[in-house]
C-alpha positions as CSV (number, residue, x, y, z in Angstrom):
1,X,155.0,-159.5,-49.5
2,X,156.6,-162.8,-50.0
3,X,154.3,-165.8,-50.4
4,X,154.1,-168.3,-47.6
5,X,157.1,-170.7,-47.7
6,X,159.3,-168.1,-49.4
7,X,161.6,-165.5,-48.0
8,X,163.0,-162.3,-49.6
9,X,166.7,-162.4,-50.3
10,X,168.6,-159.6,-51.9
11,X,170.9,-160.8,-54.7
12,X,173.2,-158.9,-57.1
13,X,172.7,-159.9,-60.7
14,X,175.4,-159.1,-63.2
15,X,175.2,-160.1,-66.8
16,X,178.7,-160.5,-68.1
17,X,178.8,-160.6,-71.9
18,X,181.4,-162.9,-73.4
19,X,181.1,-166.0,-75.5
20,X,178.5,-168.4,-73.9
21,X,178.5,-170.9,-76.8
22,X,177.5,-170.7,-80.4
23,X,174.1,-172.3,-80.0
24,X,173.2,-169.4,-77.6
25,X,174.9,-166.6,-79.3
26,X,171.7,-165.1,-80.7
27,X,169.9,-165.3,-77.4
28,X,172.2,-163.1,-75.4
29,X,171.6,-159.5,-74.5
30,X,173.9,-157.4,-76.7
31,X,174.9,-154.8,-74.1
32,X,178.6,-155.1,-72.9
33,X,177.8,-155.3,-69.2
34,X,174.5,-154.9,-67.5
35,X,174.6,-154.6,-63.7
36,X,171.5,-154.3,-61.7
37,X,170.3,-154.8,-58.1
38,X,167.3,-157.2,-57.9
39,X,165.1,-158.3,-55.0
40,X,164.5,-162.0,-55.6
41,X,162.4,-164.3,-53.5
42,X,164.5,-167.4,-53.0
43,X,162.2,-170.4,-52.4
44,X,162.9,-172.9,-49.6
45,X,162.7,-175.6,-52.2
46,X,163.9,-175.6,-55.8
47,X,164.4,-178.1,-58.6
48,X,168.0,-179.2,-59.1
49,X,170.2,-180.5,-61.9
50,X,173.1,-182.7,-60.8
51,X,176.0,-182.6,-63.2
52,X,179.4,-184.4,-63.2
53,X,182.5,-182.3,-62.7
54,X,180.5,-179.1,-62.4
55,X,180.7,-176.3,-59.9
56,X,178.4,-173.4,-60.7
57,X,179.0,-170.0,-59.2
58,X,177.0,-166.9,-58.5
59,X,177.3,-164.3,-61.3
60,X,178.5,-167.0,-63.8
61,X,176.7,-167.8,-67.1
62,X,176.2,-171.5,-67.9
63,X,174.9,-172.7,-71.2
64,X,172.9,-176.0,-70.9
65,X,171.4,-178.4,-73.4
66,X,168.3,-180.0,-72.0
67,X,167.4,-183.4,-73.5
68,X,166.6,-185.8,-70.7
69,X,162.8,-186.3,-70.1
70,X,163.0,-185.4,-66.4
71,X,164.8,-182.2,-67.1
72,X,162.5,-181.3,-70.0
73,X,159.6,-181.6,-67.4
74,X,161.6,-179.6,-64.9
75,X,162.3,-176.8,-67.4
76,X,158.7,-176.5,-68.4
77,X,157.7,-176.0,-64.8
78,X,160.5,-173.6,-64.1
79,X,159.7,-171.4,-67.0
80,X,156.1,-171.3,-65.9
81,X,157.0,-170.2,-62.4
82,X,160.0,-168.2,-61.2
83,X,162.7,-169.4,-63.7
84,X,164.9,-170.6,-60.7
85,X,166.7,-173.9,-60.3
86,X,169.9,-175.1,-58.7
87,X,172.9,-176.7,-60.3
88,X,174.9,-179.0,-58.1
89,X,178.0,-181.1,-58.8
90,X,177.9,-184.8,-58.4
91,X,179.7,-186.0,-55.3
92,X,181.8,-189.1,-56.3
93,X,182.1,-190.2,-52.7
94,X,178.4,-191.2,-52.5
95,X,175.6,-192.7,-54.6
96,X,173.2,-192.8,-56.3
97,X,173.6,-189.4,-58.1
98,X,174.4,-187.5,-54.9
99,X,174.8,-183.8,-55.1
100,X,177.6,-181.9,-53.3
101,X,176.0,-180.1,-50.3
102,X,176.9,-176.6,-51.5
103,X,175.4,-175.6,-54.9
104,X,174.2,-172.5,-56.7
105,X,170.7,-171.4,-57.5
106,X,170.4,-169.6,-60.9
107,X,167.9,-167.9,-63.0
108,X,167.1,-168.8,-66.6
109,X,168.1,-165.8,-68.7
110,X,167.4,-167.2,-72.1
111,X,165.8,-170.3,-73.5
112,X,165.4,-171.7,-77.0
113,X,163.2,-174.7,-77.6
114,X,164.2,-177.0,-80.5
115,X,161.8,-178.9,-82.8
116,X,162.9,-182.2,-81.4
117,X,161.7,-181.2,-77.9
118,X,165.2,-180.4,-76.5
119,X,166.1,-176.9,-75.3
120,X,169.2,-174.7,-75.2
121,X,169.2,-172.3,-72.2
122,X,171.4,-169.9,-70.5
123,X,171.3,-169.8,-66.7
124,X,173.0,-167.1,-64.5
125,X,174.1,-168.0,-61.0
126,X,172.5,-166.0,-58.2
127,X,173.3,-167.4,-54.8
128,X,175.2,-170.1,-53.1
129,X,173.0,-172.5,-51.2
130,X,173.4,-175.4,-48.8
131,X,171.4,-178.5,-49.7
132,X,169.4,-179.4,-46.5
133,X,167.7,-182.4,-48.0
134,X,165.9,-183.9,-50.9
135,X,162.2,-183.0,-51.0
136,X,161.1,-185.2,-53.9
137,X,162.6,-187.4,-56.6
138,X,159.8,-187.7,-59.1
139,X,159.2,-186.5,-61.8
140,X,162.4,-184.6,-61.1
141,X,164.5,-183.9,-58.1
142,X,163.7,-181.0,-55.8
143,X,165.8,-180.0,-52.8
144,X,165.4,-178.0,-49.6
145,X,167.9,-175.2,-49.5
146,X,169.4,-172.6,-47.1
147,X,170.9,-169.5,-48.6
148,X,174.6,-168.9,-47.9
149,X,176.2,-165.5,-47.7
150,X,179.8,-164.6,-48.3
151,X,181.8,-162.4,-45.9
152,X,184.8,-160.3,-46.7
153,X,187.2,-162.2,-44.3
154,X,189.6,-159.2,-44.3
155,X,189.8,-155.5,-44.7
156,X,188.7,-154.1,-48.1
157,X,192.3,-153.0,-49.0
158,X,193.6,-156.5,-48.4
159,X,191.0,-158.1,-50.7
160,X,191.6,-155.5,-53.4
161,X,195.4,-156.2,-53.2
162,X,194.7,-159.9,-53.5
163,X,192.5,-159.3,-56.5
164,X,195.3,-157.4,-58.2
165,X,197.7,-160.3,-57.5
166,X,195.2,-162.8,-59.0
167,X,194.8,-160.6,-62.1
168,X,198.6,-160.5,-62.5
169,X,198.7,-164.3,-62.3
170,X,195.9,-164.6,-64.9
171,X,197.9,-162.3,-67.3
172,X,201.0,-164.4,-66.6
173,X,199.1,-167.6,-67.5
174,X,197.9,-166.0,-70.7
175,X,201.4,-164.9,-71.7
176,X,202.6,-168.5,-71.1
177,X,200.0,-169.9,-73.5
178,X,197.4,-170.9,-70.9
179,X,193.8,-171.0,-71.9
180,X,192.6,-167.5,-71.0
181,X,190.1,-166.0,-73.6
182,X,191.1,-162.5,-74.6
183,X,187.5,-161.2,-74.3
184,X,187.2,-162.6,-70.8
185,X,190.6,-161.1,-69.7
186,X,189.4,-157.7,-71.0
187,X,186.0,-158.1,-69.2
188,X,187.8,-158.7,-65.9
189,X,189.2,-155.2,-66.1
190,X,185.6,-153.9,-65.6
191,X,184.9,-156.0,-62.5
192,X,185.7,-154.0,-59.3
193,X,184.0,-156.2,-56.6
194,X,186.5,-158.8,-55.3
195,X,183.7,-161.2,-54.6
196,X,182.2,-161.0,-58.1
197,X,185.8,-161.1,-59.6
198,X,186.9,-164.3,-57.7
199,X,183.6,-166.1,-58.5
200,X,183.8,-165.4,-62.2
201,X,187.5,-166.3,-62.4
202,X,186.9,-169.5,-60.4
203,X,184.1,-170.6,-62.7
204,X,185.8,-169.7,-66.0
205,X,189.5,-170.4,-65.4
206,X,189.8,-173.1,-62.7
207,X,189.5,-176.5,-64.3
208,X,190.6,-178.7,-61.3
209,X,187.3,-180.3,-60.1
210,X,188.1,-180.6,-56.4
211,X,189.6,-177.1,-56.1
212,X,186.7,-175.6,-58.0
213,X,184.2,-177.1,-55.6
214,X,186.3,-176.0,-52.6
215,X,186.2,-172.4,-54.0
216,X,182.5,-172.7,-54.2
217,X,182.2,-173.9,-50.6
218,X,184.6,-171.2,-49.2
219,X,182.4,-168.3,-47.8
220,X,185.3,-166.0,-46.9
221,X,186.2,-163.8,-50.0
222,X,189.7,-163.4,-48.6
223,X,190.3,-167.1,-48.3
224,X,188.7,-167.7,-51.7
225,X,191.1,-165.2,-53.3
226,X,194.0,-166.8,-51.6
227,X,193.0,-170.3,-52.7
228,X,192.4,-169.2,-56.2
229,X,195.8,-167.3,-56.2
230,X,197.6,-170.4,-55.0
231,X,196.0,-172.5,-57.7
232,X,196.9,-170.0,-60.5
233,X,200.4,-169.6,-59.2
234,X,200.9,-173.4,-59.4
235,X,199.5,-173.4,-63.0
236,X,201.9,-170.5,-63.9
237,X,204.9,-172.4,-62.4
238,X,204.0,-175.5,-64.4
239,X,203.6,-173.6,-67.6
240,X,206.9,-171.7,-67.0
241,X,208.7,-175.0,-66.4
242,X,207.3,-176.5,-69.6
243,X,208.4,-173.5,-71.6
244,X,211.9,-173.7,-70.1
245,X,212.2,-177.4,-70.8
246,X,211.2,-176.7,-74.4
247,X,213.9,-174.0,-74.6
248,X,211.3,-171.3,-75.4
249,X,211.7,-169.1,-72.3
250,X,214.5,-167.4,-70.4
251,X,214.4,-167.5,-66.6
252,X,213.2,-163.9,-66.2
253,X,210.7,-163.7,-69.1
254,X,207.5,-163.8,-67.1
255,X,206.7,-161.9,-63.9
256,X,204.8,-164.4,-61.6
257,X,204.6,-162.0,-58.6
């Protein structure tokens, strides 16, 4: 039974093992991929960190260095409770410190406290949420949330085909010298679910702030794959043009289709 004020919410939790940062390297589980189904009670209120130019996604792993007093307080309470908090991007259109209305709740997977009172932690995204309001500001911000559920948006075959197209674009980006870590590229070959795939790629390979937040807010997996594919295609075209202008690439050297 869920406690009063909480509701059960089934969430897929997938630990993807690639480099999460040198300060957390010793904290990670050493298995290659650990996939499990979990029943997690998602609270109606959670603490939140608001970070600039950050869009956090379900399934993704985010290393954080906790040093501000308010977030130290928050982390202490979170670790003593359910290990859940939200990460929201700052919305530049409003102030003071306004969060975007769509964020992600994650669970603390590992935490290392330092002698100076700061902490290094690894949080894994669990669920998109809509921020319904601010419940408190002191000693740290807590928000009221509503869980958001993705939907396929198309037949399974269509999404699988789009996933293959996105993966080809990622390989093309890597071949053209784009920043695609080899271990992450290999890991993507083990991810079959189009929804998990698009969220992990969006978090790790999309560095355009507005596009990344739009990907987070798009609940249709089909639309999300299309948006990500268009973004990657543009990046590949730019990299291709740069190589051509530098005289390093013949016209037909890279397959962008």
